[in-house]
mmCIF file of the N, C-alpha and C atoms, coordinates in Angstrom:
data_MODEL
# 
_entry.id   MODEL 
# 
loop_
_atom_site.group_PDB 
_atom_site.id 
_atom_site.type_symbol 
_atom_site.label_atom_id 
_atom_site.label_alt_id 
_atom_site.label_comp_id 
_atom_site.label_asym_id 
_atom_site.label_entity_id 
_atom_site.label_seq_id 
_atom_site.pdbx_PDB_ins_code 
_atom_site.Cartn_x 
_atom_site.Cartn_y 
_atom_site.Cartn_z 
_atom_site.occupancy 
_atom_site.B_iso_or_equiv 
_atom_site.pdbx_formal_charge 
_atom_site.auth_seq_id 
_atom_site.auth_comp_id 
_atom_site.auth_asym_id 
_atom_site.auth_atom_id 
_atom_site.pdbx_PDB_model_num 
ATOM 1   N N  . SER A 1 1  ? 86.339  153.665 65.522 1.00 0.00 ? 1  SER A N  1 
ATOM 2   C CA . SER A 1 1  ? 85.695  152.617 66.301 1.00 0.00 ? 1  SER A CA 1 
ATOM 3   C C  . SER A 1 1  ? 86.725  151.976 67.225 1.00 0.00 ? 1  SER A C  1 
ATOM 4   N N  . ARG A 1 2  ? 86.227  151.185 68.142 1.00 0.00 ? 2  ARG A N  1 
ATOM 5   C CA . ARG A 1 2  ? 87.106  150.503 69.114 1.00 0.00 ? 2  ARG A CA 1 
ATOM 6   C C  . ARG A 1 2  ? 88.104  149.595 68.396 1.00 0.00 ? 2  ARG A C  1 
ATOM 7   N N  . GLN A 1 3  ? 87.656  148.914 67.351 1.00 0.00 ? 3  GLN A N  1 
ATOM 8   C CA . GLN A 1 3  ? 88.539  148.004 66.615 1.00 0.00 ? 3  GLN A CA 1 
ATOM 9   C C  . GLN A 1 3  ? 89.707  148.757 66.000 1.00 0.00 ? 3  GLN A C  1 
ATOM 10  N N  . THR A 1 4  ? 89.417  149.901 65.423 1.00 0.00 ? 4  THR A N  1 
ATOM 11  C CA . THR A 1 4  ? 90.454  150.719 64.814 1.00 0.00 ? 4  THR A CA 1 
ATOM 12  C C  . THR A 1 4  ? 91.436  151.187 65.873 1.00 0.00 ? 4  THR A C  1 
ATOM 13  N N  . GLN A 1 5  ? 90.920  151.546 67.051 1.00 0.00 ? 5  GLN A N  1 
ATOM 14  C CA . GLN A 1 5  ? 91.782  152.004 68.144 1.00 0.00 ? 5  GLN A CA 1 
ATOM 15  C C  . GLN A 1 5  ? 92.724  150.903 68.611 1.00 0.00 ? 5  GLN A C  1 
ATOM 16  N N  . LEU A 1 6  ? 92.226  149.657 68.676 1.00 0.00 ? 6  LEU A N  1 
ATOM 17  C CA . LEU A 1 6  ? 93.069  148.541 69.117 1.00 0.00 ? 6  LEU A CA 1 
ATOM 18  C C  . LEU A 1 6  ? 94.268  148.385 68.189 1.00 0.00 ? 6  LEU A C  1 
ATOM 19  N N  . LEU A 1 7  ? 94.026  148.369 66.895 1.00 0.00 ? 7  LEU A N  1 
ATOM 20  C CA . LEU A 1 7  ? 95.112  148.215 65.933 1.00 0.00 ? 7  LEU A CA 1 
ATOM 21  C C  . LEU A 1 7  ? 96.012  149.450 65.906 1.00 0.00 ? 7  LEU A C  1 
ATOM 22  N N  . ALA A 1 8  ? 95.419  150.633 66.053 1.00 0.00 ? 8  ALA A N  1 
ATOM 23  C CA . ALA A 1 8  ? 96.201  151.873 66.025 1.00 0.00 ? 8  ALA A CA 1 
ATOM 24  C C  . ALA A 1 8  ? 97.119  151.981 67.237 1.00 0.00 ? 8  ALA A C  1 
ATOM 25  N N  . SER A 1 9  ? 96.795  151.274 68.314 1.00 0.00 ? 9  SER A N  1 
ATOM 26  C CA . SER A 1 9  ? 97.620  151.342 69.526 1.00 0.00 ? 9  SER A CA 1 
ATOM 27  C C  . SER A 1 9  ? 98.936  150.573 69.377 1.00 0.00 ? 9  SER A C  1 
ATOM 28  N N  . LEU A 1 10 ? 99.030  149.737 68.353 1.00 0.00 ? 10 LEU A N  1 
ATOM 29  C CA . LEU A 1 10 ? 100.255 148.958 68.143 1.00 0.00 ? 10 LEU A CA 1 
ATOM 30  C C  . LEU A 1 10 ? 101.354 149.835 67.549 1.00 0.00 ? 10 LEU A C  1 
ATOM 31  N N  . THR A 1 11 ? 102.566 149.645 68.049 1.00 0.00 ? 11 THR A N  1 
ATOM 32  C CA . THR A 1 11 ? 103.714 150.371 67.502 1.00 0.00 ? 11 THR A CA 1 
ATOM 33  C C  . THR A 1 11 ? 104.118 149.737 66.174 1.00 0.00 ? 11 THR A C  1 
ATOM 34  N N  . PRO A 1 12 ? 104.912 150.450 65.376 1.00 0.00 ? 12 PRO A N  1 
ATOM 35  C CA . PRO A 1 12 ? 105.385 149.850 64.113 1.00 0.00 ? 12 PRO A CA 1 
ATOM 36  C C  . PRO A 1 12 ? 106.105 148.511 64.343 1.00 0.00 ? 12 PRO A C  1 
ATOM 37  N N  . ARG A 1 13 ? 106.924 148.412 65.389 1.00 0.00 ? 13 ARG A N  1 
ATOM 38  C CA . ARG A 1 13 ? 107.641 147.169 65.673 1.00 0.00 ? 13 ARG A CA 1 
ATOM 39  C C  . ARG A 1 13 ? 106.667 146.063 66.063 1.00 0.00 ? 13 ARG A C  1 
ATOM 40  N N  . GLU A 1 14 ? 105.656 146.406 66.862 1.00 0.00 ? 14 GLU A N  1 
ATOM 41  C CA . GLU A 1 14 ? 104.651 145.406 67.248 1.00 0.00 ? 14 GLU A CA 1 
ATOM 42  C C  . GLU A 1 14 ? 103.895 144.912 66.013 1.00 0.00 ? 14 GLU A C  1 
ATOM 43  N N  . LYS A 1 15 ? 103.603 145.808 65.095 1.00 0.00 ? 15 LYS A N  1 
ATOM 44  C CA . LYS A 1 15 ? 102.919 145.406 63.856 1.00 0.00 ? 15 LYS A CA 1 
ATOM 45  C C  . LYS A 1 15 ? 103.806 144.484 63.037 1.00 0.00 ? 15 LYS A C  1 
ATOM 46  N N  . GLU A 1 16 ? 105.105 144.781 63.022 1.00 0.00 ? 16 GLU A N  1 
ATOM 47  C CA . GLU A 1 16 ? 106.062 143.948 62.296 1.00 0.00 ? 16 GLU A CA 1 
ATOM 48  C C  . GLU A 1 16 ? 106.086 142.530 62.897 1.00 0.00 ? 16 GLU A C  1 
ATOM 49  N N  . ILE A 1 17 ? 106.113 142.471 64.223 1.00 0.00 ? 17 ILE A N  1 
ATOM 50  C CA . ILE A 1 17 ? 106.131 141.178 64.921 1.00 0.00 ? 17 ILE A CA 1 
ATOM 51  C C  . ILE A 1 17 ? 104.811 140.445 64.716 1.00 0.00 ? 17 ILE A C  1 
ATOM 52  N N  . LEU A 1 18 ? 103.706 141.163 64.792 1.00 0.00 ? 18 LEU A N  1 
ATOM 53  C CA . LEU A 1 18 ? 102.394 140.554 64.585 1.00 0.00 ? 18 LEU A CA 1 
ATOM 54  C C  . LEU A 1 18 ? 102.291 139.978 63.171 1.00 0.00 ? 18 LEU A C  1 
ATOM 55  N N  . THR A 1 19 ? 102.835 140.679 62.202 1.00 0.00 ? 19 THR A N  1 
ATOM 56  C CA . THR A 1 19 ? 102.846 140.180 60.822 1.00 0.00 ? 19 THR A CA 1 
ATOM 57  C C  . THR A 1 19 ? 103.576 138.844 60.742 1.00 0.00 ? 19 THR A C  1 
ATOM 58  N N  . LEU A 1 20 ? 104.734 138.764 61.385 1.00 0.00 ? 20 LEU A N  1 
ATOM 59  C CA . LEU A 1 20 ? 105.500 137.514 61.371 1.00 0.00 ? 20 LEU A CA 1 
ATOM 60  C C  . LEU A 1 20 ? 104.752 136.411 62.117 1.00 0.00 ? 20 LEU A C  1 
ATOM 61  N N  . MET A 1 21 ? 104.064 136.769 63.208 1.00 0.00 ? 21 MET A N  1 
ATOM 62  C CA . MET A 1 21 ? 103.256 135.785 63.939 1.00 0.00 ? 21 MET A CA 1 
ATOM 63  C C  . MET A 1 21 ? 102.155 135.232 63.037 1.00 0.00 ? 21 MET A C  1 
ATOM 64  N N  . ILE A 1 22 ? 101.508 136.107 62.291 1.00 0.00 ? 22 ILE A N  1 
ATOM 65  C CA . ILE A 1 22 ? 100.438 135.690 61.390 1.00 0.00 ? 22 ILE A CA 1 
ATOM 66  C C  . ILE A 1 22 ? 100.991 134.752 60.318 1.00 0.00 ? 22 ILE A C  1 
ATOM 67  N N  . GLN A 1 23 ? 102.230 134.993 59.916 1.00 0.00 ? 23 GLN A N  1 
ATOM 68  C CA . GLN A 1 23 ? 102.875 134.144 58.917 1.00 0.00 ? 23 GLN A CA 1 
ATOM 69  C C  . GLN A 1 23 ? 103.367 132.829 59.501 1.00 0.00 ? 23 GLN A C  1 
ATOM 70  N N  . GLY A 1 24 ? 103.196 132.652 60.816 1.00 0.00 ? 24 GLY A N  1 
ATOM 71  C CA . GLY A 1 24 ? 103.524 131.377 61.443 1.00 0.00 ? 24 GLY A CA 1 
ATOM 72  C C  . GLY A 1 24 ? 104.865 131.304 62.142 1.00 0.00 ? 24 GLY A C  1 
ATOM 73  N N  . ALA A 1 25 ? 105.564 132.429 62.232 1.00 0.00 ? 25 ALA A N  1 
ATOM 74  C CA . ALA A 1 25 ? 106.870 132.430 62.889 1.00 0.00 ? 25 ALA A CA 1 
ATOM 75  C C  . ALA A 1 25 ? 106.711 132.352 64.404 1.00 0.00 ? 25 ALA A C  1 
ATOM 76  N N  . ASP A 1 26 ? 107.547 131.534 65.043 1.00 0.00 ? 26 ASP A N  1 
ATOM 77  C CA . ASP A 1 26 ? 107.542 131.515 66.506 1.00 0.00 ? 26 ASP A CA 1 
ATOM 78  C C  . ASP A 1 26 ? 108.484 132.617 67.007 1.00 0.00 ? 26 ASP A C  1 
ATOM 79  N N  . ASN A 1 27 ? 108.543 132.793 68.328 1.00 0.00 ? 27 ASN A N  1 
ATOM 80  C CA . ASN A 1 27 ? 109.321 133.899 68.892 1.00 0.00 ? 27 ASN A CA 1 
ATOM 81  C C  . ASN A 1 27 ? 110.799 133.841 68.495 1.00 0.00 ? 27 ASN A C  1 
ATOM 82  N N  . ARG A 1 28 ? 111.363 132.641 68.478 1.00 0.00 ? 28 ARG A N  1 
ATOM 83  C CA . ARG A 1 28 ? 112.785 132.516 68.117 1.00 0.00 ? 28 ARG A CA 1 
ATOM 84  C C  . ARG A 1 28 ? 113.016 132.919 66.658 1.00 0.00 ? 28 ARG A C  1 
ATOM 85  N N  . ALA A 1 29 ? 112.106 132.500 65.779 1.00 0.00 ? 29 ALA A N  1 
ATOM 86  C CA . ALA A 1 29 ? 112.227 132.857 64.367 1.00 0.00 ? 29 ALA A CA 1 
ATOM 87  C C  . ALA A 1 29 ? 112.073 134.365 64.180 1.00 0.00 ? 29 ALA A C  1 
ATOM 88  N N  . VAL A 1 30 ? 111.165 134.964 64.925 1.00 0.00 ? 30 VAL A N  1 
ATOM 89  C CA . VAL A 1 30 ? 110.978 136.419 64.858 1.00 0.00 ? 30 VAL A CA 1 
ATOM 90  C C  . VAL A 1 30 ? 112.260 137.118 65.295 1.00 0.00 ? 30 VAL A C  1 
ATOM 91  N N  . ALA A 1 31 ? 112.851 136.653 66.387 1.00 0.00 ? 31 ALA A N  1 
ATOM 92  C CA . ALA A 1 31 ? 114.090 137.250 66.899 1.00 0.00 ? 31 ALA A CA 1 
ATOM 93  C C  . ALA A 1 31 ? 115.197 137.182 65.852 1.00 0.00 ? 31 ALA A C  1 
ATOM 94  N N  . GLU A 1 32 ? 115.343 136.028 65.229 1.00 0.00 ? 32 GLU A N  1 
ATOM 95  C CA . GLU A 1 32 ? 116.379 135.874 64.197 1.00 0.00 ? 32 GLU A CA 1 
ATOM 96  C C  . GLU A 1 32 ? 116.110 136.769 62.998 1.00 0.00 ? 32 GLU A C  1 
ATOM 97  N N  . ARG A 1 33 ? 114.865 136.772 62.568 1.00 0.00 ? 33 ARG A N  1 
ATOM 98  C CA . ARG A 1 33 ? 114.494 137.535 61.367 1.00 0.00 ? 33 ARG A CA 1 
ATOM 99  C C  . ARG A 1 33 ? 114.716 139.037 61.571 1.00 0.00 ? 33 ARG A C  1 
ATOM 100 N N  . LEU A 1 34 ? 114.361 139.532 62.764 1.00 0.00 ? 34 LEU A N  1 
ATOM 101 C CA . LEU A 1 34 ? 114.470 140.972 63.026 1.00 0.00 ? 34 LEU A CA 1 
ATOM 102 C C  . LEU A 1 34 ? 115.805 141.347 63.669 1.00 0.00 ? 34 LEU A C  1 
ATOM 103 N N  . ARG A 1 35 ? 116.632 140.341 63.928 1.00 0.00 ? 35 ARG A N  1 
ATOM 104 C CA . ARG A 1 35 ? 117.930 140.547 64.574 1.00 0.00 ? 35 ARG A CA 1 
ATOM 105 C C  . ARG A 1 35 ? 117.796 141.277 65.906 1.00 0.00 ? 35 ARG A C  1 
ATOM 106 N N  . ILE A 1 36 ? 116.862 140.803 66.714 1.00 0.00 ? 36 ILE A N  1 
ATOM 107 C CA . ILE A 1 36 ? 116.688 141.308 68.072 1.00 0.00 ? 36 ILE A CA 1 
ATOM 108 C C  . ILE A 1 36 ? 116.684 140.099 69.003 1.00 0.00 ? 36 ILE A C  1 
ATOM 109 N N  . SER A 1 37 ? 116.807 140.342 70.296 1.00 0.00 ? 37 SER A N  1 
ATOM 110 C CA . SER A 1 37 ? 116.888 139.214 71.229 1.00 0.00 ? 37 SER A CA 1 
ATOM 111 C C  . SER A 1 37 ? 115.524 138.555 71.423 1.00 0.00 ? 37 SER A C  1 
ATOM 112 N N  . TYR A 1 38 ? 115.592 137.298 71.820 1.00 0.00 ? 38 TYR A N  1 
ATOM 113 C CA . TYR A 1 38 ? 114.378 136.536 72.129 1.00 0.00 ? 38 TYR A CA 1 
ATOM 114 C C  . TYR A 1 38 ? 113.587 137.232 73.243 1.00 0.00 ? 38 TYR A C  1 
ATOM 115 N N  . ALA A 1 39 ? 114.299 137.741 74.251 1.00 0.00 ? 39 ALA A N  1 
ATOM 116 C CA . ALA A 1 39 ? 113.635 138.435 75.362 1.00 0.00 ? 39 ALA A CA 1 
ATOM 117 C C  . ALA A 1 39 ? 112.894 139.679 74.875 1.00 0.00 ? 39 ALA A C  1 
ATOM 118 N N  . THR A 1 40 ? 113.484 140.388 73.927 1.00 0.00 ? 40 THR A N  1 
ATOM 119 C CA . THR A 1 40 ? 112.833 141.579 73.375 1.00 0.00 ? 40 THR A CA 1 
ATOM 120 C C  . THR A 1 40 ? 111.563 141.191 72.620 1.00 0.00 ? 40 THR A C  1 
ATOM 121 N N  . VAL A 1 41 ? 111.633 140.108 71.867 1.00 0.00 ? 41 VAL A N  1 
ATOM 122 C CA . VAL A 1 41 ? 110.442 139.628 71.156 1.00 0.00 ? 41 VAL A CA 1 
ATOM 123 C C  . VAL A 1 41 ? 109.356 139.307 72.169 1.00 0.00 ? 41 VAL A C  1 
ATOM 124 N N  . ARG A 1 42 ? 109.698 138.613 73.238 1.00 0.00 ? 42 ARG A N  1 
ATOM 125 C CA . ARG A 1 42 ? 108.700 138.251 74.257 1.00 0.00 ? 42 ARG A CA 1 
ATOM 126 C C  . ARG A 1 42 ? 108.061 139.488 74.871 1.00 0.00 ? 42 ARG A C  1 
ATOM 127 N N  . THR A 1 43 ? 108.857 140.518 75.096 1.00 0.00 ? 43 THR A N  1 
ATOM 128 C CA . THR A 1 43 ? 108.325 141.774 75.643 1.00 0.00 ? 43 THR A CA 1 
ATOM 129 C C  . THR A 1 43 ? 107.316 142.385 74.674 1.00 0.00 ? 43 THR A C  1 
ATOM 130 N N  . HIS A 1 44 ? 107.668 142.425 73.395 1.00 0.00 ? 44 HIS A N  1 
ATOM 131 C CA . HIS A 1 44 ? 106.757 142.969 72.381 1.00 0.00 ? 44 HIS A CA 1 
ATOM 132 C C  . HIS A 1 44 ? 105.484 142.126 72.289 1.00 0.00 ? 44 HIS A C  1 
ATOM 133 N N  . VAL A 1 45 ? 105.636 140.813 72.333 1.00 0.00 ? 45 VAL A N  1 
ATOM 134 C CA . VAL A 1 45 ? 104.472 139.923 72.242 1.00 0.00 ? 45 VAL A CA 1 
ATOM 135 C C  . VAL A 1 45 ? 103.535 140.165 73.429 1.00 0.00 ? 45 VAL A C  1 
ATOM 136 N N  . ARG A 1 46 ? 104.097 140.293 74.623 1.00 0.00 ? 46 ARG A N  1 
ATOM 137 C CA . ARG A 1 46 ? 103.251 140.569 75.800 1.00 0.00 ? 46 ARG A CA 1 
ATOM 138 C C  . ARG A 1 46 ? 102.471 141.864 75.614 1.00 0.00 ? 46 ARG A C  1 
ATOM 139 N N  . SER A 1 47 ? 103.135 142.877 75.069 1.00 0.00 ? 47 SER A N  1 
ATOM 140 C CA . SER A 1 47 ? 102.480 144.159 74.813 1.00 0.00 ? 47 SER A CA 1 
ATOM 141 C C  . SER A 1 47 ? 101.359 144.001 73.780 1.00 0.00 ? 47 SER A C  1 
ATOM 142 N N  . ILE A 1 48 ? 101.610 143.223 72.737 1.00 0.00 ? 48 ILE A N  1 
ATOM 143 C CA . ILE A 1 48 ? 100.588 142.961 71.719 1.00 0.00 ? 48 ILE A CA 1 
ATOM 144 C C  . ILE A 1 48 ? 99.377  142.280 72.354 1.00 0.00 ? 48 ILE A C  1 
ATOM 145 N N  . LEU A 1 49 ? 99.625  141.296 73.208 1.00 0.00 ? 49 LEU A N  1 
ATOM 146 C CA . LEU A 1 49 ? 98.530  140.570 73.861 1.00 0.00 ? 49 LEU A CA 1 
ATOM 147 C C  . LEU A 1 49 ? 97.684  141.516 74.699 1.00 0.00 ? 49 LEU A C  1 
ATOM 148 N N  . VAL A 1 50 ? 98.346  142.391 75.450 1.00 0.00 ? 50 VAL A N  1 
ATOM 149 C CA . VAL A 1 50 ? 97.618  143.353 76.297 1.00 0.00 ? 50 VAL A CA 1 
ATOM 150 C C  . VAL A 1 50 ? 96.783  144.287 75.426 1.00 0.00 ? 50 VAL A C  1 
ATOM 151 N N  . LYS A 1 51 ? 97.406  144.844 74.402 1.00 0.00 ? 51 LYS A N  1 
ATOM 152 C CA . LYS A 1 51 ? 96.712  145.820 73.558 1.00 0.00 ? 51 LYS A CA 1 
ATOM 153 C C  . LYS A 1 51 ? 95.545  145.214 72.790 1.00 0.00 ? 51 LYS A C  1 
ATOM 154 N N  . LEU A 1 52 ? 95.668  143.951 72.384 1.00 0.00 ? 52 LEU A N  1 
ATOM 155 C CA . LEU A 1 52 ? 94.581  143.298 71.640 1.00 0.00 ? 52 LEU A CA 1 
ATOM 156 C C  . LEU A 1 52 ? 93.637  142.522 72.560 1.00 0.00 ? 52 LEU A C  1 
ATOM 157 N N  . GLU A 1 53 ? 93.919  142.613 73.855 1.00 0.00 ? 53 GLU A N  1 
ATOM 158 C CA . GLU A 1 53 ? 93.086  141.927 74.860 1.00 0.00 ? 53 GLU A CA 1 
ATOM 159 C C  . GLU A 1 53 ? 92.981  140.441 74.539 1.00 0.00 ? 53 GLU A C  1 
ATOM 160 N N  . ALA A 1 54 ? 94.139  139.838 74.281 1.00 0.00 ? 54 ALA A N  1 
ATOM 161 C CA . ALA A 1 54 ? 94.207  138.419 73.938 1.00 0.00 ? 54 ALA A CA 1 
ATOM 162 C C  . ALA A 1 54 ? 94.946  137.661 75.036 1.00 0.00 ? 54 ALA A C  1 
ATOM 163 N N  . ARG A 1 55 ? 94.605  136.399 75.200 1.00 0.00 ? 55 ARG A N  1 
ATOM 164 C CA . ARG A 1 55 ? 95.235  135.569 76.236 1.00 0.00 ? 55 ARG A CA 1 
ATOM 165 C C  . ARG A 1 55 ? 96.364  134.704 75.686 1.00 0.00 ? 55 ARG A C  1 
ATOM 166 N N  . SER A 1 56 ? 96.480  134.623 74.376 1.00 0.00 ? 56 SER A N  1 
ATOM 167 C CA . SER A 1 56 ? 97.540  133.814 73.766 1.00 0.00 ? 56 SER A CA 1 
ATOM 168 C C  . SER A 1 56 ? 97.930  134.432 72.431 1.00 0.00 ? 56 SER A C  1 
ATOM 169 N N  . GLN A 1 57 ? 99.065  133.984 71.912 1.00 0.00 ? 57 GLN A N  1 
ATOM 170 C CA . GLN A 1 57 ? 99.494  134.483 70.609 1.00 0.00 ? 57 GLN A CA 1 
ATOM 171 C C  . GLN A 1 57 ? 98.512  134.058 69.522 1.00 0.00 ? 57 GLN A C  1 
ATOM 172 N N  . LEU A 1 58 ? 97.987  132.863 69.652 1.00 0.00 ? 58 LEU A N  1 
ATOM 173 C CA . LEU A 1 58 ? 97.003  132.386 68.672 1.00 0.00 ? 58 LEU A CA 1 
ATOM 174 C C  . LEU A 1 58 ? 95.763  133.281 68.684 1.00 0.00 ? 58 LEU A C  1 
ATOM 175 N N  . GLU A 1 59 ? 95.300  133.629 69.872 1.00 0.00 ? 59 GLU A N  1 
ATOM 176 C CA . GLU A 1 59 ? 94.135  134.511 69.981 1.00 0.00 ? 59 GLU A CA 1 
ATOM 177 C C  . GLU A 1 59 ? 94.455  135.901 69.422 1.00 0.00 ? 59 GLU A C  1 
ATOM 178 N N  . ALA A 1 60 ? 95.673  136.382 69.661 1.00 0.00 ? 60 ALA A N  1 
ATOM 179 C CA . ALA A 1 60 ? 96.073  137.697 69.134 1.00 0.00 ? 60 ALA A CA 1 
ATOM 180 C C  . ALA A 1 60 ? 96.059  137.689 67.607 1.00 0.00 ? 60 ALA A C  1 
ATOM 181 N N  . VAL A 1 61 ? 96.574  136.617 67.025 1.00 0.00 ? 61 VAL A N  1 
ATOM 182 C CA . VAL A 1 61 ? 96.583  136.483 65.564 1.00 0.00 ? 61 VAL A CA 1 
ATOM 183 C C  . VAL A 1 61 ? 95.145  136.452 65.039 1.00 0.00 ? 61 VAL A C  1 
ATOM 184 N N  . ALA A 1 62 ? 94.286  135.684 65.703 1.00 0.00 ? 62 ALA A N  1 
ATOM 185 C CA . ALA A 1 62 ? 92.888  135.583 65.274 1.00 0.00 ? 62 ALA A CA 1 
ATOM 186 C C  . ALA A 1 62 ? 92.191  136.937 65.381 1.00 0.00 ? 62 ALA A C  1 
ATOM 187 N N  . LYS A 1 63 ? 92.387  137.625 66.495 1.00 0.00 ? 63 LYS A N  1 
ATOM 188 C CA . LYS A 1 63 ? 91.746  138.938 66.696 1.00 0.00 ? 63 LYS A CA 1 
ATOM 189 C C  . LYS A 1 63 ? 92.238  139.947 65.669 1.00 0.00 ? 63 LYS A C  1 
ATOM 190 N N  . ALA A 1 64 ? 93.541  139.979 65.470 1.00 0.00 ? 64 ALA A N  1 
ATOM 191 C CA . ALA A 1 64 ? 94.107  140.945 64.519 1.00 0.00 ? 64 ALA A CA 1 
ATOM 192 C C  . ALA A 1 64 ? 93.524  140.710 63.123 1.00 0.00 ? 64 ALA A C  1 
ATOM 193 N N  . THR A 1 65 ? 93.408  139.449 62.755 1.00 0.00 ? 65 THR A N  1 
ATOM 194 C CA . THR A 1 65 ? 92.842  139.098 61.458 1.00 0.00 ? 65 THR A CA 1 
ATOM 195 C C  . THR A 1 65 ? 91.380  139.541 61.373 1.00 0.00 ? 65 THR A C  1 
ATOM 196 N N  . GLN A 1 66 ? 90.625  139.271 62.436 1.00 0.00 ? 66 GLN A N  1 
ATOM 197 C CA . GLN A 1 66 ? 89.205  139.663 62.486 1.00 0.00 ? 66 GLN A CA 1 
ATOM 198 C C  . GLN A 1 66 ? 89.060  141.187 62.399 1.00 0.00 ? 66 GLN A C  1 
ATOM 199 N N  . LEU A 1 67 ? 90.021  141.902 63.003 1.00 0.00 ? 67 LEU A N  1 
ATOM 200 C CA . LEU A 1 67 ? 89.945  143.362 63.013 1.00 0.00 ? 67 LEU A CA 1 
ATOM 201 C C  . LEU A 1 67 ? 90.405  143.971 61.691 1.00 0.00 ? 67 LEU A C  1 
ATOM 202 N N  . GLY A 1 68 ? 90.860  143.118 60.783 1.00 0.00 ? 68 GLY A N  1 
ATOM 203 C CA . GLY A 1 68 ? 91.255  143.613 59.476 1.00 0.00 ? 68 GLY A CA 1 
ATOM 204 C C  . GLY A 1 68 ? 92.719  143.953 59.350 1.00 0.00 ? 68 GLY A C  1 
ATOM 205 N N  . PHE A 1 69 ? 93.535  143.497 60.304 1.00 0.00 ? 69 PHE A N  1 
ATOM 206 C CA . PHE A 1 69 ? 94.976  143.741 60.208 1.00 0.00 ? 69 PHE A CA 1 
ATOM 207 C C  . PHE A 1 69 ? 95.513  143.003 58.995 1.00 0.00 ? 69 PHE A C  1 
ATOM 208 N N  . ARG A 1 70 ? 96.279  143.712 58.180 1.00 0.00 ? 70 ARG A N  1 
ATOM 209 C CA . ARG A 1 70 ? 96.834  143.099 56.981 1.00 0.00 ? 70 ARG A CA 1 
ATOM 210 C C  . ARG A 1 70 ? 98.306  142.821 57.189 1.00 0.00 ? 70 ARG A C  1 
ATOM 211 N N  . ALA A 1 71 ? 98.675  141.572 57.084 1.00 0.00 ? 71 ALA A N  1 
ATOM 212 C CA . ALA A 1 71 ? 100.076 141.176 57.281 1.00 0.00 ? 71 ALA A CA 1 
ATOM 213 C C  . ALA A 1 71 ? 100.920 141.569 56.092 1.00 0.00 ? 71 ALA A C  1 
# 
């Protein structure tokens, strides 16, 4: 289904970042936790937003949860 395709389009790193977003981490916390740069996190977040057709990180978290994404 379309929902499955949306989640399947996420890379393993994007799923890792989305999991941390669902847990309430902001971009800086994600960067520290994964030991990557803040700019890299922002790039991944933008990609997540595009793939989930979301306009904000909050909407992406809500959509992912609705689609059955398990953090």
